[in-house]
All heavy atoms as TSV, in Angstrom:
chain	resi	resn	atom	element	x	y	z
A	1	MET	N	N	-4.397	22.701	-6.381
A	1	MET	CA	C	-5.796	22.786	-5.992
A	1	MET	C	C	-5.927	22.194	-4.582
A	1	MET	O	O	-5.419	21.118	-4.306
A	1	MET	CB	C	-6.651	22.011	-6.995
A	1	MET	CG	C	-8.123	22.071	-6.699
A	1	MET	SD	S	-9.184	21.172	-7.868
A	1	MET	CE	C	-8.826	21.966	-9.392
A	2	SER	N	N	-6.629	22.894	-3.733
A	2	SER	CA	C	-6.789	22.430	-2.355
A	2	SER	C	C	-7.849	21.323	-2.271
A	2	SER	O	O	-8.642	21.118	-3.196
A	2	SER	CB	C	-7.203	23.600	-1.461
A	2	SER	OG	O	-8.549	23.972	-1.718
A	3	GLU	N	N	-7.851	20.630	-1.161
A	3	GLU	CA	C	-8.830	19.555	-0.936
A	3	GLU	C	C	-10.256	20.107	-0.951
A	3	GLU	O	O	-11.164	19.479	-1.503
A	3	GLU	CB	C	-8.547	18.843	0.385
A	3	GLU	CG	C	-9.464	17.662	0.625
A	3	GLU	CD	C	-9.163	16.936	1.924
A	3	GLU	OE1	O	-8.074	17.115	2.498
A	3	GLU	OE2	O	-10.046	16.179	2.370
A	4	LYS	N	N	-10.441	21.287	-0.364
A	4	LYS	CA	C	-11.771	21.906	-0.348
A	4	LYS	C	C	-12.268	22.192	-1.760
A	4	LYS	O	O	-13.434	21.982	-2.075
A	4	LYS	CB	C	-11.770	23.201	0.470
A	4	LYS	CG	C	-11.878	23.003	1.946
A	4	LYS	CD	C	-12.028	24.346	2.637
A	4	LYS	CE	C	-12.269	24.150	4.108
A	4	LYS	NZ	N	-12.523	25.411	4.787
A	5	GLU	N	N	-11.381	22.684	-2.602
A	5	GLU	CA	C	-11.751	22.972	-3.991
A	5	GLU	C	C	-12.112	21.690	-4.737
A	5	GLU	O	O	-13.082	21.655	-5.497
A	5	GLU	CB	C	-10.613	23.694	-4.712
A	5	GLU	CG	C	-10.391	25.115	-4.237
A	5	GLU	CD	C	-9.120	25.727	-4.807
A	5	GLU	OE1	O	-8.076	25.029	-4.885
A	5	GLU	OE2	O	-9.178	26.912	-5.183
A	6	MET	N	N	-11.335	20.625	-4.506
A	6	MET	CA	C	-11.619	19.352	-5.167
A	6	MET	C	C	-12.964	18.783	-4.708
A	6	MET	O	O	-13.736	18.263	-5.522
A	6	MET	CB	C	-10.495	18.352	-4.912
A	6	MET	CG	C	-9.230	18.698	-5.664
A	6	MET	SD	S	-7.945	17.439	-5.641
A	6	MET	CE	C	-7.616	17.257	-3.915
A	7	LEU	N	N	-13.257	18.893	-3.416
A	7	LEU	CA	C	-14.541	18.418	-2.897
A	7	LEU	C	C	-15.698	19.239	-3.452
A	7	LEU	O	O	-16.751	18.690	-3.781
A	7	LEU	CB	C	-14.546	18.437	-1.372
A	7	LEU	CG	C	-13.713	17.359	-0.700
A	7	LEU	CD1	C	-13.702	17.557	0.811
A	7	LEU	CD2	C	-14.208	15.975	-1.055
A	8	LYS	N	N	-15.496	20.538	-3.559
A	8	LYS	CA	C	-16.530	21.404	-4.134
A	8	LYS	C	C	-16.840	20.974	-5.564
A	8	LYS	O	O	-18.011	20.836	-5.941
A	8	LYS	CB	C	-16.083	22.863	-4.112
A	8	LYS	CG	C	-17.057	23.832	-4.751
A	8	LYS	CD	C	-16.466	25.234	-4.803
A	8	LYS	CE	C	-17.374	26.220	-5.468
A	8	LYS	NZ	N	-17.512	26.036	-6.906
A	9	ILE	N	N	-15.815	20.722	-6.348
A	9	ILE	CA	C	-16.007	20.280	-7.736
A	9	ILE	C	C	-16.710	18.934	-7.781
A	9	ILE	O	O	-17.624	18.722	-8.586
A	9	ILE	CB	C	-14.647	20.244	-8.473
A	9	ILE	CG1	C	-14.129	21.668	-8.675
A	9	ILE	CG2	C	-14.765	19.503	-9.804
A	9	ILE	CD1	C	-12.688	21.750	-9.124
A	10	ALA	N	N	-16.324	18.014	-6.908
A	10	ALA	CA	C	-16.948	16.685	-6.877
A	10	ALA	C	C	-18.421	16.780	-6.502
A	10	ALA	O	O	-19.271	16.098	-7.091
A	10	ALA	CB	C	-16.202	15.770	-5.913
A	11	VAL	N	N	-18.756	17.619	-5.533
A	11	VAL	CA	C	-20.152	17.799	-5.132
A	11	VAL	C	C	-20.959	18.393	-6.284
A	11	VAL	O	O	-22.074	17.943	-6.578
A	11	VAL	CB	C	-20.270	18.683	-3.863
A	11	VAL	CG1	C	-21.700	19.134	-3.627
A	11	VAL	CG2	C	-19.734	17.941	-2.652
A	12	GLU	N	N	-20.410	19.385	-6.947
A	12	GLU	CA	C	-21.102	19.993	-8.091
A	12	GLU	C	C	-21.304	18.984	-9.214
A	12	GLU	O	O	-22.378	18.912	-9.819
A	12	GLU	CB	C	-20.317	21.206	-8.589
A	12	GLU	CG	C	-20.342	22.370	-7.639
A	12	GLU	CD	C	-19.379	23.487	-8.025
A	12	GLU	OE1	O	-18.488	23.270	-8.860
A	12	GLU	OE2	O	-19.529	24.584	-7.460
A	13	GLU	N	N	-20.275	18.195	-9.500
A	13	GLU	CA	C	-20.388	17.185	-10.553
A	13	GLU	C	C	-21.415	16.125	-10.173
A	13	GLU	O	O	-22.209	15.686	-10.998
A	13	GLU	CB	C	-19.031	16.533	-10.820
A	13	GLU	CG	C	-19.081	15.541	-11.963
A	13	GLU	CD	C	-17.748	14.865	-12.245
A	13	GLU	OE1	O	-16.716	15.282	-11.696
A	13	GLU	OE2	O	-17.767	13.909	-13.025
A	14	PHE	N	N	-21.413	15.713	-8.909
A	14	PHE	CA	C	-22.377	14.719	-8.423
A	14	PHE	C	C	-23.803	15.229	-8.604
A	14	PHE	O	O	-24.674	14.512	-9.102
A	14	PHE	CB	C	-22.085	14.425	-6.950
A	14	PHE	CG	C	-22.891	13.319	-6.355
A	14	PHE	CD1	C	-22.681	12.001	-6.718
A	14	PHE	CD2	C	-23.855	13.584	-5.400
A	14	PHE	CE1	C	-23.414	10.970	-6.156
A	14	PHE	CE2	C	-24.594	12.565	-4.830
A	14	PHE	CZ	C	-24.372	11.257	-5.204
A	15	SER	N	N	-24.028	16.467	-8.247
A	15	SER	CA	C	-25.354	17.056	-8.376
A	15	SER	C	C	-25.778	17.175	-9.844
A	15	SER	O	O	-26.898	16.810	-10.214
A	15	SER	CB	C	-25.363	18.438	-7.721
A	15	SER	OG	O	-26.604	19.057	-7.863
A	16	ARG	N	N	-24.876	17.670	-10.666
A	16	ARG	CA	C	-25.161	17.839	-12.092
A	16	ARG	C	C	-25.435	16.485	-12.764
A	16	ARG	O	O	-26.383	16.338	-13.538
A	16	ARG	CB	C	-23.970	18.521	-12.768
A	16	ARG	CG	C	-24.211	18.941	-14.188
A	16	ARG	CD	C	-23.012	19.680	-14.802
A	16	ARG	NE	N	-22.373	20.647	-13.913
A	16	ARG	CZ	C	-21.130	20.511	-13.411
A	16	ARG	NH1	N	-20.396	19.482	-13.709
A	16	ARG	NH2	N	-20.642	21.439	-12.629
A	17	LEU	N	N	-24.642	15.493	-12.423
A	17	LEU	CA	C	-24.806	14.158	-12.991
A	17	LEU	C	C	-26.168	13.573	-12.626
A	17	LEU	O	O	-26.842	12.968	-13.461
A	17	LEU	CB	C	-23.679	13.249	-12.506
A	17	LEU	CG	C	-23.672	11.821	-13.015
A	17	LEU	CD1	C	-23.526	11.790	-14.533
A	17	LEU	CD2	C	-22.551	11.036	-12.359
A	18	GLN	N	N	-26.596	13.777	-11.396
A	18	GLN	CA	C	-27.906	13.271	-10.986
A	18	GLN	C	C	-29.033	13.932	-11.779
A	18	GLN	O	O	-30.004	13.267	-12.142
A	18	GLN	CB	C	-28.117	13.501	-9.495
A	18	GLN	CG	C	-27.268	12.591	-8.644
A	18	GLN	CD	C	-27.547	12.802	-7.193
A	18	GLN	OE1	O	-28.390	12.119	-6.624
A	18	GLN	NE2	N	-26.863	13.759	-6.589
A	19	ASP	N	N	-28.903	15.219	-12.041
A	19	ASP	CA	C	-29.909	15.905	-12.862
A	19	ASP	C	C	-30.012	15.251	-14.236
A	19	ASP	O	O	-31.105	15.018	-14.744
A	19	ASP	CB	C	-29.562	17.391	-13.031
A	19	ASP	CG	C	-29.852	18.211	-11.800
A	19	ASP	OD1	O	-30.653	17.775	-10.950
A	19	ASP	OD2	O	-29.273	19.312	-11.689
A	20	TYR	N	N	-28.855	14.973	-14.834
A	20	TYR	CA	C	-28.853	14.311	-16.141
A	20	TYR	C	C	-29.487	12.921	-16.054
A	20	TYR	O	O	-30.259	12.518	-16.919
A	20	TYR	CB	C	-27.431	14.182	-16.689
A	20	TYR	CG	C	-26.720	15.479	-16.953
A	20	TYR	CD1	C	-25.333	15.553	-16.845
A	20	TYR	CD2	C	-27.394	16.636	-17.325
A	20	TYR	CE1	C	-24.654	16.744	-17.095
A	20	TYR	CE2	C	-26.729	17.822	-17.578
A	20	TYR	CZ	C	-25.358	17.867	-17.457
A	20	TYR	OH	O	-24.688	19.040	-17.706
A	21	MET	N	N	-29.123	12.178	-15.011
A	21	MET	CA	C	-29.632	10.819	-14.860
A	21	MET	C	C	-31.148	10.800	-14.674
A	21	MET	O	O	-31.831	9.913	-15.188
A	21	MET	CB	C	-28.948	10.115	-13.684
A	21	MET	CG	C	-27.485	9.816	-13.950
A	21	MET	SD	S	-26.629	9.169	-12.505
A	21	MET	CE	C	-27.279	7.495	-12.458
A	22	LEU	N	N	-31.663	11.770	-13.955
A	22	LEU	CA	C	-33.109	11.831	-13.724
A	22	LEU	C	C	-33.885	12.176	-14.995
A	22	LEU	O	O	-35.072	11.894	-15.088
A	22	LEU	CB	C	-33.420	12.863	-12.628
A	22	LEU	CG	C	-33.026	12.445	-11.220
A	22	LEU	CD1	C	-33.135	13.635	-10.266
A	22	LEU	CD2	C	-33.871	11.283	-10.728
A	23	SER	N	N	-33.185	12.740	-15.973
A	23	SER	CA	C	-33.875	13.147	-17.195
A	23	SER	C	C	-33.780	12.116	-18.322
A	23	SER	O	O	-34.249	12.378	-19.423
A	23	SER	CB	C	-33.346	14.502	-17.673
A	23	SER	OG	O	-32.021	14.371	-18.119
A	24	CYS	N	N	-33.182	10.960	-18.053
A	24	CYS	CA	C	-33.110	9.952	-19.120
A	24	CYS	C	C	-33.635	8.604	-18.618
A	24	CYS	O	O	-33.832	8.404	-17.426
A	24	CYS	CB	C	-31.695	9.847	-19.684
A	24	CYS	SG	S	-30.478	9.167	-18.585
A	25	GLU	N	N	-33.844	7.707	-19.555
A	25	GLU	CA	C	-34.405	6.391	-19.255
A	25	GLU	C	C	-33.393	5.526	-18.507
A	25	GLU	O	O	-32.227	5.440	-18.897
A	25	GLU	CB	C	-34.800	5.684	-20.556
A	25	GLU	CG	C	-35.854	6.412	-21.359
A	25	GLU	CD	C	-37.196	6.470	-20.648
A	25	GLU	OE1	O	-37.545	5.496	-19.943
A	25	GLU	OE2	O	-37.883	7.491	-20.784
A	26	LYS	N	N	-33.857	4.856	-17.452
A	26	LYS	CA	C	-32.966	4.034	-16.641
A	26	LYS	C	C	-32.414	2.822	-17.385
A	26	LYS	O	O	-31.387	2.289	-17.003
A	26	LYS	CB	C	-33.674	3.559	-15.379
A	26	LYS	CG	C	-33.815	4.634	-14.341
A	26	LYS	CD	C	-34.310	4.064	-13.049
A	26	LYS	CE	C	-34.316	5.137	-11.988
A	26	LYS	NZ	N	-34.639	4.602	-10.680
A	27	ASP	N	N	-33.094	2.382	-18.420
A	27	ASP	CA	C	-32.617	1.206	-19.150
A	27	ASP	C	C	-31.741	1.576	-20.349
A	27	ASP	O	O	-31.361	0.703	-21.131
A	27	ASP	CB	C	-33.783	0.331	-19.584
A	27	ASP	CG	C	-34.746	1.052	-20.523
A	27	ASP	OD1	O	-34.682	2.295	-20.606
A	27	ASP	OD2	O	-35.563	0.370	-21.161
A	28	SER	N	N	-31.371	2.841	-20.477
A	28	SER	CA	C	-30.549	3.276	-21.612
A	28	SER	C	C	-29.056	3.066	-21.315
A	28	SER	O	O	-28.627	3.015	-20.164
A	28	SER	CB	C	-30.804	4.748	-21.931
A	28	SER	OG	O	-30.293	5.572	-20.909
A	29	GLU	N	N	-28.294	2.959	-22.377
A	29	GLU	CA	C	-26.839	2.811	-22.250
A	29	GLU	C	C	-26.229	4.063	-21.621
A	29	GLU	O	O	-25.301	3.977	-20.815
A	29	GLU	CB	C	-26.215	2.542	-23.607
A	29	GLU	CG	C	-24.728	2.295	-23.534
A	29	GLU	CD	C	-24.106	1.942	-24.865
A	29	GLU	OE1	O	-24.836	1.587	-25.810
A	29	GLU	OE2	O	-22.877	2.036	-24.949
A	30	VAL	N	N	-26.753	5.203	-21.984
A	30	VAL	CA	C	-26.260	6.470	-21.432
A	30	VAL	C	C	-26.430	6.485	-19.914
A	30	VAL	O	O	-25.513	6.871	-19.177
A	30	VAL	CB	C	-26.995	7.670	-22.077
A	30	VAL	CG1	C	-26.659	8.967	-21.371
A	30	VAL	CG2	C	-26.673	7.761	-23.543
A	31	TYR	N	N	-27.571	6.053	-19.433
A	31	TYR	CA	C	-27.827	6.012	-17.994
A	31	TYR	C	C	-26.827	5.092	-17.306
A	31	TYR	O	O	-26.264	5.432	-16.264
A	31	TYR	CB	C	-29.256	5.543	-17.718
A	31	TYR	CG	C	-29.639	5.607	-16.263
A	31	TYR	CD1	C	-30.222	6.744	-15.731
A	31	TYR	CD2	C	-29.418	4.533	-15.405
A	31	TYR	CE1	C	-30.574	6.826	-14.397
A	31	TYR	CE2	C	-29.766	4.594	-14.065
A	31	TYR	CZ	C	-30.344	5.744	-13.567
A	31	TYR	OH	O	-30.683	5.811	-12.245
A	32	ARG	N	N	-26.582	3.921	-17.884
A	32	ARG	CA	C	-25.641	2.964	-17.287
A	32	ARG	C	C	-24.233	3.561	-17.201
A	32	ARG	O	O	-23.538	3.375	-16.199
A	32	ARG	CB	C	-25.630	1.657	-18.069
A	32	ARG	CG	C	-26.877	0.825	-17.844
A	32	ARG	CD	C	-26.756	-0.570	-18.435
A	32	ARG	NE	N	-26.672	-0.580	-19.889
A	32	ARG	CZ	C	-27.714	-0.525	-20.702
A	32	ARG	NH1	N	-28.933	-0.454	-20.204
A	32	ARG	NH2	N	-27.546	-0.545	-22.008
A	33	LYS	N	N	-23.836	4.288	-18.215
A	33	LYS	CA	C	-22.513	4.928	-18.192
A	33	LYS	C	C	-22.457	6.027	-17.133
A	33	LYS	O	O	-21.453	6.173	-16.431
A	33	LYS	CB	C	-22.168	5.485	-19.565
A	33	LYS	CG	C	-21.859	4.393	-20.565
A	33	LYS	CD	C	-21.475	4.953	-21.909
A	33	LYS	CE	C	-21.147	3.786	-22.844
A	33	LYS	NZ	N	-20.549	4.221	-24.080
A	34	MET	N	N	-23.518	6.806	-17.036
A	34	MET	CA	C	-23.558	7.862	-16.021
A	34	MET	C	C	-23.584	7.252	-14.624
A	34	MET	O	O	-22.993	7.801	-13.694
A	34	MET	CB	C	-24.765	8.773	-16.232
A	34	MET	CG	C	-24.606	9.704	-17.405
A	34	MET	SD	S	-25.889	10.976	-17.504
A	34	MET	CE	C	-27.292	10.006	-18.044
A	35	LYS	N	N	-24.248	6.105	-14.487
A	35	LYS	CA	C	-24.336	5.471	-13.175
A	35	LYS	C	C	-22.959	5.038	-12.676
A	35	LYS	O	O	-22.670	5.124	-11.483
A	35	LYS	CB	C	-25.279	4.282	-13.202
A	35	LYS	CG	C	-25.508	3.720	-11.820
A	35	LYS	CD	C	-26.625	2.747	-11.763
A	35	LYS	CE	C	-26.773	2.241	-10.333
A	35	LYS	NZ	N	-27.823	1.259	-10.236
A	36	ARG	N	N	-22.081	4.615	-13.587
A	36	ARG	CA	C	-20.714	4.275	-13.192
A	36	ARG	C	C	-20.023	5.483	-12.564
A	36	ARG	O	O	-19.381	5.380	-11.518
A	36	ARG	CB	C	-19.904	3.799	-14.395
A	36	ARG	CG	C	-19.747	2.302	-14.434
A	36	ARG	CD	C	-18.858	1.898	-15.565
A	36	ARG	NE	N	-19.660	2.090	-16.780
A	36	ARG	CZ	C	-19.232	2.011	-18.002
A	36	ARG	NH1	N	-17.985	1.767	-18.237
A	36	ARG	NH2	N	-20.027	2.196	-19.026
A	37	ARG	N	N	-20.155	6.639	-13.196
A	37	ARG	CA	C	-19.537	7.860	-12.657
A	37	ARG	C	C	-20.220	8.267	-11.358
A	37	ARG	O	O	-19.565	8.734	-10.422
A	37	ARG	CB	C	-19.597	8.990	-13.694
A	37	ARG	CG	C	-18.917	10.254	-13.237
A	37	ARG	CD	C	-17.435	10.029	-12.971
A	37	ARG	NE	N	-16.798	11.270	-12.562
A	37	ARG	CZ	C	-15.743	11.322	-11.772
A	37	ARG	NH1	N	-15.186	10.221	-11.328
A	37	ARG	NH2	N	-15.222	12.469	-11.427
A	38	TYR	N	N	-21.535	8.105	-11.296
A	38	TYR	CA	C	-22.305	8.394	-10.072
A	38	TYR	C	C	-21.738	7.594	-8.898
A	38	TYR	O	O	-21.506	8.135	-7.819
A	38	TYR	CB	C	-23.775	8.052	-10.332
A	38	TYR	CG	C	-24.644	7.922	-9.115
A	38	TYR	CD1	C	-25.208	9.036	-8.521
A	38	TYR	CD2	C	-24.924	6.672	-8.564
A	38	TYR	CE1	C	-26.032	8.914	-7.403
A	38	TYR	CE2	C	-25.731	6.539	-7.463
A	38	TYR	CZ	C	-26.281	7.660	-6.886
A	38	TYR	OH	O	-27.084	7.533	-5.778
A	39	ILE	N	N	-21.486	6.308	-9.119
A	39	ILE	CA	C	-20.954	5.447	-8.059
A	39	ILE	C	C	-19.549	5.894	-7.665
A	39	ILE	O	O	-19.222	5.963	-6.474
A	39	ILE	CB	C	-20.989	3.964	-8.492
A	39	ILE	CG1	C	-22.443	3.497	-8.569
A	39	ILE	CG2	C	-20.185	3.094	-7.527
A	39	ILE	CD1	C	-22.625	2.148	-9.250
A	40	GLU	N	N	-18.712	6.219	-8.653
A	40	GLU	CA	C	-17.358	6.694	-8.359
A	40	GLU	C	C	-17.399	7.959	-7.500
A	40	GLU	O	O	-16.694	8.052	-6.488
A	40	GLU	CB	C	-16.605	6.993	-9.654
A	40	GLU	CG	C	-16.295	5.797	-10.505
A	40	GLU	CD	C	-15.801	6.160	-11.892
A	40	GLU	OE1	O	-15.807	7.349	-12.276
A	40	GLU	OE2	O	-15.410	5.230	-12.609
A	41	LEU	N	N	-18.216	8.907	-7.905
A	41	LEU	CA	C	-18.312	10.154	-7.145
A	41	LEU	C	C	-18.877	9.925	-5.750
A	41	LEU	O	O	-18.419	10.530	-4.772
A	41	LEU	CB	C	-19.173	11.170	-7.894
A	41	LEU	CG	C	-18.536	11.793	-9.126
A	41	LEU	CD1	C	-19.582	12.524	-9.958
A	41	LEU	CD2	C	-17.401	12.725	-8.738
A	42	LYS	N	N	-19.839	9.047	-5.642
A	42	LYS	CA	C	-20.443	8.744	-4.348
A	42	LYS	C	C	-19.399	8.154	-3.396
A	42	LYS	O	O	-19.319	8.547	-2.233
A	42	LYS	CB	C	-21.614	7.780	-4.550
A	42	LYS	CG	C	-22.484	7.610	-3.341
A	42	LYS	CD	C	-23.738	6.844	-3.700
A	42	LYS	CE	C	-24.647	6.718	-2.518
A	42	LYS	NZ	N	-25.919	6.089	-2.840
A	43	VAL	N	N	-18.580	7.249	-3.890
A	43	VAL	CA	C	-17.518	6.652	-3.074
A	43	VAL	C	C	-16.506	7.716	-2.644
A	43	VAL	O	O	-16.116	7.780	-1.472
A	43	VAL	CB	C	-16.825	5.501	-3.845
A	43	VAL	CG1	C	-15.546	5.071	-3.144
A	43	VAL	CG2	C	-17.771	4.328	-4.013
A	44	ILE	N	N	-16.090	8.555	-3.587
A	44	ILE	CA	C	-15.128	9.622	-3.272
A	44	ILE	C	C	-15.683	10.550	-2.198
A	44	ILE	O	O	-14.996	10.878	-1.219
A	44	ILE	CB	C	-14.766	10.424	-4.539
A	44	ILE	CG1	C	-13.943	9.561	-5.492
A	44	ILE	CG2	C	-14.029	11.719	-4.189
A	44	ILE	CD1	C	-13.809	10.141	-6.894
A	45	LEU	N	N	-16.923	10.967	-2.370
A	45	LEU	CA	C	-17.519	11.905	-1.411
A	45	LEU	C	C	-17.721	11.265	-0.042
A	45	LEU	O	O	-17.446	11.887	0.987
A	45	LEU	CB	C	-18.834	12.453	-1.967
A	45	LEU	CG	C	-18.685	13.364	-3.192
A	45	LEU	CD1	C	-20.043	13.659	-3.803
A	45	LEU	CD2	C	-17.954	14.648	-2.834
A	46	MET	N	N	-18.184	10.024	-0.023
A	46	MET	CA	C	-18.380	9.339	1.258
A	46	MET	C	C	-17.048	9.122	1.970
A	46	MET	O	O	-16.955	9.295	3.181
A	46	MET	CB	C	-19.120	8.021	1.044
A	46	MET	CG	C	-20.580	8.234	0.683
A	46	MET	SD	S	-21.468	6.728	0.187
A	46	MET	CE	C	-21.146	5.611	1.503
A	47	ALA	N	N	-16.009	8.739	1.224
A	47	ALA	CA	C	-14.681	8.538	1.813
A	47	ALA	C	C	-14.102	9.842	2.344
A	47	ALA	O	O	-13.278	9.830	3.264
A	47	ALA	CB	C	-13.744	7.920	0.782
A	48	SER	N	N	-14.549	10.952	1.795
A	48	SER	CA	C	-14.091	12.270	2.236
A	48	SER	C	C	-14.912	12.808	3.398
A	48	SER	O	O	-14.686	13.924	3.853
A	48	SER	CB	C	-14.155	13.262	1.068
A	48	SER	OG	O	-13.314	12.824	0.029
A	49	GLY	N	N	-15.895	12.043	3.830
A	49	GLY	CA	C	-16.694	12.443	4.981
A	49	GLY	C	C	-17.893	13.316	4.642
A	49	GLY	O	O	-18.506	13.892	5.546
A	50	ILE	N	N	-18.251	13.407	3.377
A	50	ILE	CA	C	-19.405	14.205	2.965
A	50	ILE	C	C	-20.678	13.410	3.231
A	50	ILE	O	O	-20.796	12.259	2.826
A	50	ILE	CB	C	-19.329	14.574	1.465
A	50	ILE	CG1	C	-18.033	15.312	1.136
A	50	ILE	CG2	C	-20.561	15.373	1.028
A	50	ILE	CD1	C	-17.904	16.677	1.759
A	51	ASN	N	N	-21.626	14.031	3.924
A	51	ASN	CA	C	-22.917	13.396	4.183
A	51	ASN	C	C	-23.791	13.561	2.941
A	51	ASN	O	O	-24.159	14.676	2.569
A	51	ASN	CB	C	-23.574	14.052	5.395
A	51	ASN	CG	C	-24.884	13.409	5.764
A	51	ASN	OD1	O	-25.471	12.648	5.004
A	51	ASN	ND2	N	-25.357	13.721	6.956
A	52	LEU	N	N	-24.143	12.451	2.314
A	52	LEU	CA	C	-24.900	12.497	1.068
A	52	LEU	C	C	-26.410	12.424	1.263
A	52	LEU	O	O	-27.151	12.379	0.284
A	52	LEU	CB	C	-24.443	11.355	0.149
A	52	LEU	CG	C	-22.994	11.424	-0.306
A	52	LEU	CD1	C	-22.653	10.220	-1.170
A	52	LEU	CD2	C	-22.710	12.703	-1.053
A	53	THR	N	N	-26.865	12.443	2.487
A	53	THR	CA	C	-28.294	12.315	2.764
A	53	THR	C	C	-29.123	13.313	1.972
A	53	THR	O	O	-30.113	12.949	1.353
A	53	THR	CB	C	-28.571	12.486	4.274
A	53	THR	OG1	O	-27.784	11.543	4.995
A	53	THR	CG2	C	-30.036	12.280	4.597
A	54	GLU	N	N	-28.720	14.549	1.970
A	54	GLU	CA	C	-29.464	15.592	1.265
A	54	GLU	C	C	-29.088	15.704	-0.204
A	54	GLU	O	O	-29.881	16.139	-1.025
A	54	GLU	CB	C	-29.244	16.952	1.949
A	54	GLU	CG	C	-29.796	17.030	3.355
A	54	GLU	CD	C	-31.311	16.907	3.417
A	54	GLU	OE1	O	-31.992	17.462	2.532
A	54	GLU	OE2	O	-31.800	16.263	4.342
A	55	LEU	N	N	-27.866	15.326	-0.539
A	55	LEU	CA	C	-27.373	15.494	-1.912
A	55	LEU	C	C	-27.807	14.382	-2.864
A	55	LEU	O	O	-27.940	14.609	-4.057
A	55	LEU	CB	C	-25.839	15.539	-1.916
A	55	LEU	CG	C	-25.184	16.726	-1.241
A	55	LEU	CD1	C	-23.676	16.536	-1.215
A	55	LEU	CD2	C	-25.532	17.995	-1.977
A	56	ASP	N	N	-27.984	13.179	-2.338
A	56	ASP	CA	C	-28.258	12.025	-3.200
A	56	ASP	C	C	-29.731	11.946	-3.541
A	56	ASP	O	O	-30.545	11.483	-2.746
A	56	ASP	CB	C	-27.781	10.754	-2.517
A	56	ASP	CG	C	-27.760	9.560	-3.445
A	56	ASP	OD1	O	-28.156	9.689	-4.615
A	56	ASP	OD2	O	-27.333	8.480	-2.988
A	57	MET	N	N	-30.087	12.394	-4.741
A	57	MET	CA	C	-31.483	12.385	-5.184
A	57	MET	C	C	-31.902	11.015	-5.706
A	57	MET	O	O	-33.082	10.708	-5.738
A	57	MET	CB	C	-31.679	13.430	-6.283
A	57	MET	CG	C	-31.450	14.849	-5.814
A	57	MET	SD	S	-31.664	16.051	-7.139
A	57	MET	CE	C	-30.045	15.992	-7.911
A	58	LEU	N	N	-30.943	10.193	-6.111
A	58	LEU	CA	C	-31.251	8.892	-6.697
A	58	LEU	C	C	-31.379	7.794	-5.651
A	58	LEU	O	O	-32.131	6.837	-5.844
A	58	LEU	CB	C	-30.195	8.490	-7.726
A	58	LEU	CG	C	-30.015	9.439	-8.889
A	58	LEU	CD1	C	-28.880	8.965	-9.776
A	58	LEU	CD2	C	-31.288	9.569	-9.700
A	59	LYS	N	N	-30.600	7.889	-4.597
A	59	LYS	CA	C	-30.593	6.901	-3.507
A	59	LYS	C	C	-30.318	5.484	-4.034
A	59	LYS	O	O	-30.915	4.529	-3.597
A	59	LYS	CB	C	-31.912	6.918	-2.732
A	59	LYS	CG	C	-32.398	8.276	-2.309
A	59	LYS	CD	C	-31.692	8.788	-1.105
A	59	LYS	CE	C	-32.372	10.034	-0.597
A	59	LYS	NZ	N	-31.550	11.165	-0.434
A	60	GLU	N	N	-29.400	5.380	-4.993
A	60	GLU	CA	C	-29.059	4.052	-5.551
A	60	GLU	C	C	-27.768	3.559	-4.957
A	60	GLU	O	O	-26.912	4.250	-4.603
A	60	GLU	CB	C	-28.940	4.131	-7.067
A	60	GLU	CG	C	-30.255	4.389	-7.722
A	60	GLU	CD	C	-30.172	4.314	-9.241
A	60	GLU	OE1	O	-29.221	3.740	-9.782
A	60	GLU	OE2	O	-31.080	4.841	-9.871
């Protein structure tokens, strides 16, 4: 798998995860677990040079 393909998958997962997070309660265990993955994906994307200004709906 090429780097471009991996970044595409990460961006899609980041977007999908945010949709899920926005639809549940912030104080729930599920939200906290999703937030861990959100942070991991955010770090990966930022380290890869992806500008998250438009993609990050949560801004956390």
